N, C-alpha and C positions, 0 to 999 in steps of 0.2 A: 499266872503262867501262861504264856501264849503258845500252846502246843498245836493248835489247829488254825492255820492262817490261809485263807483262800488263795493268796498269791503264791504260797510256798510250793505247791505241786507244780505250777507252771514253771517256776524258776528252776526247780529240780530238773524237769525235762529239758529246759533250755541249757542247763549247766552240763547235762550228759551229752547233748548234742554238740555243744561248744567244746567239751573235752575231746570228743571223738574227732571233730574237725581239727583242732590243734594238735592232737597226737599224729593224725595222718600227715599234717603239714611239717611237723618237726621231723617225723620219720623220713619223709621224702627229702627234706632239706639236708639232713645229716647223711642219709644214704647216698645221695648223689654226690657228696663231697668226700665220700670214702671213709667217713667216721663211723666204723662198724665194729662189731665184736663177734667172736666165734661162739656159736651156741654149742658148748662142749658136750652137752648130753644128747646130741643127735649124731648117729653114726656117719652122716655125710658132712658133719661140721659146717653147716651153712653160716654165711656172714649176715649178721643182722644189724640194722641201724641202731645206733645208740641215742639215748636222751630223748626218746619219744615221750617219756615221762614229764618232760618240762611242761606238758599241757596241764598237769596237776597243779603246781603252784600258780600258773597263770589263771587257770579257771577259778580257783579259790579266791584269789586276790580280786579279780574282776567282779565276781558275784557277792563278795563281801562288801565291795563298794556299792553294788547295786542294792544290797540288803540295807546298808545305811541310808541310801537315797530314798528308799521305799519305806523306811520307817520299821523294817524287820529287825534290825539290831541297832545298838547304840554306836556313837562315834568311836568310843574307847575300844569296843570289841572289834570293829572294823579296822582301827588303826593298829592295834596290837597285832592281830592276825597279819596284816599287810607287812608291818615291820619285821616280825618274827620270820615270816616266810621269805621275805627279801634278804634277810641276813643268812639264813640258811641255804638258800639258793645260790648266793654269791660264794659262800664257803664251799659248797659242793661243786660248783663249776670250776673253781680253781683246782680242785682235786681231779676233776674229769679231764681237764686239759693240761694239767702239769703234774709231774712226778713229785709228790710230796711225802713227808715222813709219816709214819703210822701215828705219831702223836698229834699231828695237825689238826685232824677233824675233831677229836675230843675236846681239845683245847679252844679251837676256833668257834665251835658250836656253843660254848659257853656265853658267847655274845648274844645268842638268841633269847636268853632269859632276861636281858636288860629292859626291853620294852615292857615287859610284864611288871618288872619292879618299878620303873619310873612312872608308869601310868597307874600303878597300884591297882591291877585288875586281879586281886588274889585275896584269899582269906587265911591269915597265918594260923590255921587251926587244922590239925590232922584228926580225922575221925576213923575208927576201927570198929569191927563188930563188937557186939555185947555192950555198947554204951561207952566203950573206952575212947578217950580222946585227949588231945594235948594242944594247948596254945602255946606255940613256940615262935614268937614274932621275929626275933633276930635269926634264929636257925633256919626258919622257913625262907627267909630272903636269900640265905646262902644256898639253900636247897633248890631253888628255882632255876638258876643257870645249870646246876648239876643235872636236874631233872630233865631239862630241855636237851642237854648234850647227851645224856645216857639214852633217852628214848630215841633220839635221832640216829645215833650210832647202832643201837641194837637192831633197829629196823634195817638200816643199811647192810648190817652183816649177814642178814638172812636173805638177801637178794641173790639166790642161787639157782632157782629154777623157774620156768615160765609161769607168770601169773600169781605166784605165791604171795609177794608182799602186797599187792593191790587186794587180792582176796582177803588176806589177813587184816589189812587195814579197814576194809569194809565191816568185817566182823567185830573188830574192836570199837569202831565208831558206833555201830548199831548198838552194842552192849553199853556204851556210854550214854546213848539216848534213853535206853530202858532204865539205866541207873539213875539218871536225872529224874525220870517219871516216878520211880519207886521212892526215891529219897525226897521227892518234892522240892527240887532245886528251883530257885527263883530265876528263871532264865527261859529262852526259847531254843527249839531244836534246830533253828536255821543254819547256824554254822556247821553242825554235824551233818545236816542234810546236804549242804553243798559239797562238803568233804567227800561224802558217799558218792555223790554225782559225778565228781571229778574223777575218783577212782573207777567208777563203773565205765565211764567213757574211755578211760585209758585201757582198762581191762579187755576191752573189745578187741584191741590190737595186740595185747600182751599175753592173752591166754594161750594155752598150748595148742598148736605150736606157735610160738610168738613171732610176730611180724616186726616187732620193735622191742628194745630193752629199756629198762627204766632209767638207769644212770644214777650216779652217786648223789647229785643235787636233788633230784625228786625224792629219793629214798630218804635222804635226811629231812626233807620237808614233810613227809608223811609222819615220821616219828615225832618231829618237833610239833607239828600241828596237833597231833593227838595229846602230847603233853600239855601243850598251851590251853586246849579246851579242858582238859582234866583239872588244871590249876584254876582257870577262870570260873568253872562251874562246880569246883569243889567236889569232884568225884575221883579223887586221887587213888584211894584204896581199890575200888572196883576195876579201875583202869589198869592198874599194875597187875591185878589177878588175871584180867583178860589178856594182858601182854606176856603172860608167863612163858609161852613157847619162844618168844623173841628173847626174853631174859635167859632162859635155859641155854639157848644157842650161844649168846655172847659170853655168858658166864663161864661155861666150859671151855670155849675158845681161849679166852683170857687167861683162865686158870692153867691151861696146859702150855700156852705159848709164853706166859709170864711177861706179858708187855703188849703194846699197841703196834701190831705189825700189819701192813697191807696184805690182802690176799695174794695180790700178784707178786708180792715179794716174799711169800712164804714157800720155801723150797721143800714142802712135805706134801705127799699125795694123800688127801683124805679119802676121796672116793675115786672110783674108775668105771669106765663104761666097757662093756663087752660087745662083741660083734652083733649080738642080738638086740642091742640097744637097751640092756638092763644095767642099772647102776648098782655096783658092788662096794662094800667096804673094802678099802684098800689094805686093811689089816696092818697098818703102820703103827707101832706103839707110840711113836713120837707125835702122831696126828691128834689134834683135838676131837673131842666127841661132839661134833656139830649135830644139829638137829637132823640134818640130811643123813649123816653117817648113822645116827641112832635109828632111824626108821628103815634103813636098808642093812643094818647089822645082822639081822636074823636071816632074811631072805632078800636076794636081789630083787630090785623093783624097777619097772619102767619109770620114766620121768613123771608121767601123768599119774601113776599109782602112788609114787612118792609124795607128789602134790597132794593128792586126796588124803593120804595118811596124816600129813602135817596140818591140813585144814580141819580134820576131825579133831585134832589136838587143840586147835584154836576154839573150835565150837565148844569142846568140853571146858576149856578154861573160861569161855564166855559164860557158860551155865554156872560154873562155880562163882564167877563175879556177880551174876544176878542173885544167886543165893546169899552171897556175902551182903548184898544190899538189904535184903530182908533182915539179916542178922543186925545190921547197923540201925535199921529203922526201929 
């Protein structure tokens, strides 16, 4: 297992810098053309350039190819990552530039699982703690597109406050790397490292107060990339545990709304901002119990404090995921 490769730290630094440069370029490009969104959790409601997060899929694809050319990863890994990210980026861009139905993204994102199936970069066996495991060859193939779509859309649904998705993605990817080490996975950490690098570079401009927003396409890519690596490196269970806050948010949203509905098409106020810049629970019984609503339900919080509270939940879920790895071992 190649966990320490002299070239990898250099490529990590280059990937971070490349992501920062690409983020700034996309931010300026879309901002100059009026493609902006309102930062609703700021009292002055500033207009922020959208789709700065396109730096994330771009950086991951470029450095996956570099990884293959330098012998750090195999051609199948590089090709699967490139194809999955390309599909999810195209799916998300259509949503960013067109008004589509709420069912569009969950269905279209199923296509992201096809490269994994056709190139057979998976092990049709699910492992759980205490030595429990199941070989489910046919069912697993069906689960791959579902897993990609669910992961992509759950990440996208939590893109509500500055820096949250990027930070959560860094935590989940880091936990996956630890899980690979504990479980003795036969692979290297390079794809995880460049994923973290891409997110770190973007986070520099997306952290509170954000200078650019993520966008639907990059959010889908983050979730799909996490699911792809979990499948390829056979760390599905700890990854699901680490992603529990994402799952909590989407489950309670869908459970309350009873269907796939775009946030912008949802005529229900979930949270509201007061004149002091504090986020309150809107106290609407029809509103879903999103993760943001959950953390502000007891006391109103500033956006940054809400961000910290949710990050703590991700760290806690990550610790549980690591513990589950020891139980699996």
